[in-house]
N, C-alpha and C positions, 0 to 999 in steps of 0.2 A: 209760066203757063205751058209752054211747049214741053218742059220737063215732064209734067204730069200727063200730057197727051201722049207722049212717046213711051213713058213708063207704064201707063195703064191704058192701052189703046182700046180695050173693050168697055171701058167705063164711060158713061155720059157725063163729062166734066165741062163746066163752063165757068168763066170768070167775068165779073162785071166790076169795073172800077167806077164807083159812084162818088169818088172824091172830085173836088174842084180845086184847082190851084188857088191858093190864097184863102180858102174857106176856113171857117172856125166851127167849133162845136155847135153853137146855136144855129148856124146856117145849115149844118147837116141835120140837126134836130127838126128843122122846119121842112126838110126835104125827104124825110124817111118814107112816107107813103109813096110819093111820086118817083123817087129815085132809087130806093132800096127795096122796099117790100113788093113793089110791082114785079120784081124779078124772082120772087119766091126763093130767097137764098136759104141754104142749109147752114152756111158758115158766114161769119163776118169778121174781118180784121180791121181793127180801129187804131188809127194813129192821129192824134191831134196834139197841139201844144205850141209849136213854133209861131203860127199865125195868131193863136189865141192870146199870145203875149202882146201883140200889137207893137206899135212904136212908142206908145206912151207908158211910162213906168211910174209907179208910186213906191216909195221906200217904206216898207213896213217890216214886221218881224219875219216874214217869209221871203224876204229879198225884194228884188225889183220886178213887180208883176202888175198886171192890169187888175185882175180880180180872180183870185184862187177859188173863192167860194162859188162863183158863177161857173168856172171851169168844172169844178167837182160836181156840182149839181147837174149840169148839162150832160156830163159823161155818165152819171148814174141814170139819168132819164133815158139816154140812148141804150144803155145796158138793159134796163128794165123792159124797154120796148122789144128788144131783140129776144130776151129771155121769155117774154110772154108768148112769143111765136116759136119757141123751142129752137132758136137759131144758136148754133155753137159759136162762141166768141173767142177771139184771140186779141189781146191788147198789146200795143207797142208803145214804148216810151218815145218821146220825141228825140230827134238827133241832137247833136251838140251845136253850139255856136262857138266857133273857134276864136276865143279871146286871148290865146297864148301865142299863136303863130306871129312871127315877125314879118308883117306886111305893111305896106303903106296905107292900106285902107283903114278907115275910121273904125275904132272899137266902140261898141255899145256896152259900156260898163254895166255889169250885173245881168246881162241877158243869159249867159251860160249858167249862172247861178240860179236864175229863175227857171230855166229848163231842167236843171237838176232837181229843183223843188217840185216841178210838175212831174218829173219821172218818179219821184217818191209817192206822189198822189196816185199815179197810175198803178204802181206796185201795190200800194195799200188797197186800192179798189179791187185789184186782181185777187188779193188775199181774201178780202171780205166777201167777194162774190164767187170765189173759187173759179177764177178765170186765169188761164195761162197768160203770162206776160213775156214778151220779148223785150229785153232791156237794152235798147240801142244806145241810150245815153251813156251807160257805164262802159259798154264795149267800145264805143267810138272814142270816149274820153280817154280811156286807158291806152288804146292803140295810138291815138294822136299824141299823147304825152310821151309815149315811148319813142315814136318817130322823131319828135321834136327834141328829145334828149340828145339825139345824134346830130340833128340839124334844125335849129330853131326857125328856119324859113320853110320847112316842109310841113305839109298838112294833108289830111285825108279829105278835108273840106276845100271847096273852091275859094277863089279870091274874094268872094263876097262874104266869107266867114259863115255861110249858112248852108249852101247846097253842096252835098258831097260830089266829089269829082274834080277834074282839072279846071 
């Protein structure tokens, strides 16, 4: 935020973080009028996936996920609502779940694969709707594996295997 204010001091720039920690796509969808459109945004950056997977997984051909169809349809609904209002959109894939670092914490088998699957959905939606995508999953996964090739106990993700940072 400060980068833009300092770089473009004569522009009227404001940012509103309308995300809620732990929220999912359907939660955001139900809050669009009250939490997003009330601010009359010109741009929206969307990142969902980690919490949409939840803690319950079902094994199917797409990996361990709660419901990919629901995720996809909710993402498309949000995109259509934003496009109807001529809001510029940037999509972001979810970050990784570090299931390769050598830590004592429990590993949720299949969670990172599910996030990989979600990242493909986000990339596919971006292509279909001609929306730019920031692919955090691929960037983070490749960086993390490179770091771990030198020391399997190192990670760019925290000790909870989810949140980036120490």
